[in-house]
C-alpha positions as CSV (number, residue, x, y, z in Angstrom):
1,M,5.6,119.0,-16.3
2,N,9.2,120.3,-16.1
3,S,10.3,117.0,-14.7
4,G,8.8,115.3,-17.8
5,K,10.8,117.6,-20.1
6,L,13.9,116.9,-18.0
7,V,13.5,113.1,-18.3
8,L,12.9,113.3,-22.0
9,G,16.0,115.5,-22.4
10,L,18.1,113.1,-20.4
11,L,16.9,110.2,-22.4
12,A,17.6,112.0,-25.6
13,G,21.1,112.8,-24.4
14,L,21.7,109.2,-23.4
15,A,20.4,108.0,-26.7
16,A,22.7,110.3,-28.7
17,G,25.7,109.3,-26.6
18,A,25.0,105.6,-27.1
19,V,24.6,106.0,-30.9
20,L,27.8,108.0,-31.1
21,G,29.6,105.4,-29.0
22,I,28.3,102.6,-31.3
23,L,29.2,104.5,-34.4
24,F,32.8,105.0,-33.3
25,A,33.2,101.4,-32.1
26,P,35.5,99.2,-34.3
27,D,32.7,96.8,-35.6
28,K,31.5,95.8,-39.0
29,G,28.8,98.0,-40.5
30,T,26.1,95.4,-40.2
31,E,26.9,94.8,-36.5
32,T,26.9,98.6,-35.9
33,R,23.5,99.0,-37.5
34,K,22.1,96.0,-35.5
35,K,23.4,97.6,-32.3
36,I,21.9,101.0,-33.2
37,V,18.5,99.4,-33.9
38,E,18.6,97.4,-30.6
39,K,19.6,100.5,-28.6
40,G,17.0,102.6,-30.3
41,E,14.3,100.0,-29.4
42,D,15.5,100.0,-25.8
43,Y,15.3,103.7,-25.6
44,V,11.9,103.8,-27.2
45,D,10.7,101.3,-24.7
46,G,12.1,103.3,-21.9
47,I,10.5,106.5,-23.1
48,K,7.1,104.7,-23.5
49,E,7.4,103.5,-19.9
50,K,8.2,107.0,-18.6
51,L,5.4,108.6,-20.6
52,N,2.9,106.0,-19.4
53,G,4.1,106.7,-15.8
54,L,3.6,110.4,-16.4
55,V,0.1,109.9,-17.9
56,E,-0.9,107.7,-15.0
57,E,0.4,110.2,-12.4
58,L,-1.5,113.0,-14.2
59,G,-4.6,110.9,-14.2
60,K,-4.3,110.4,-10.4
61,K,-3.8,114.1,-9.9
62,M,-6.8,114.9,-12.1
63,D,-9.0,112.5,-10.1
64,G,-7.9,114.2,-6.9
65,V,-8.7,117.6,-8.3
66,K,-12.1,116.4,-9.4
67,A,-12.9,114.9,-6.0
68,K,-11.9,118.1,-4.3
69,A,-14.0,120.2,-6.7
70,D,-17.0,117.9,-6.1
71,E,-16.5,118.3,-2.3
72,M,-16.3,122.0,-2.7
73,M,-19.5,122.1,-4.8
74,D,-21.4,120.0,-2.2
75,D,-20.2,122.4,0.5
76,V,-21.4,125.4,-1.5
77,K,-24.8,123.7,-2.2
78,S,-25.2,122.9,1.5
79,K,-24.5,126.5,2.4
80,V,-26.9,127.8,-0.2
81,D,-29.6,125.4,1.1
82,K,-29.0,126.6,4.7
83,A,-29.2,130.2,3.6
84,K,-32.5,129.6,1.8
85,A,-33.9,127.8,4.7
86,S,-33.0,130.5,7.2
87,T,-34.7,133.2,5.0
88,N,-38.0,131.3,4.7
C-alpha cells in the first residue's frame, strides 16, 4: 500500500506544479482557467486509472489468498479424516 501512497503523492505534486506553471504563464484569465480545468480533468483521469489498477491488483491478491486458504483447509480436513479413520 506504500506504493499507492507514493503514486498519489507524486500525482498530487505534479498537479500542484502544473497548476502553478499555468497560473504564472502570461495568458488571459479565461485561458488560464480553461487550462487549469483541462489539466485537473487529466489528473483526475490519471488518478482514477491508477486507483482502478490498484483495486484490480488487490482483488487478484485476495483471490490468491482465498485459494491458498481453501487449499490449506482441504489439507487440514483430509488430515483430520485420516486421523479419525486410523483411530477407528
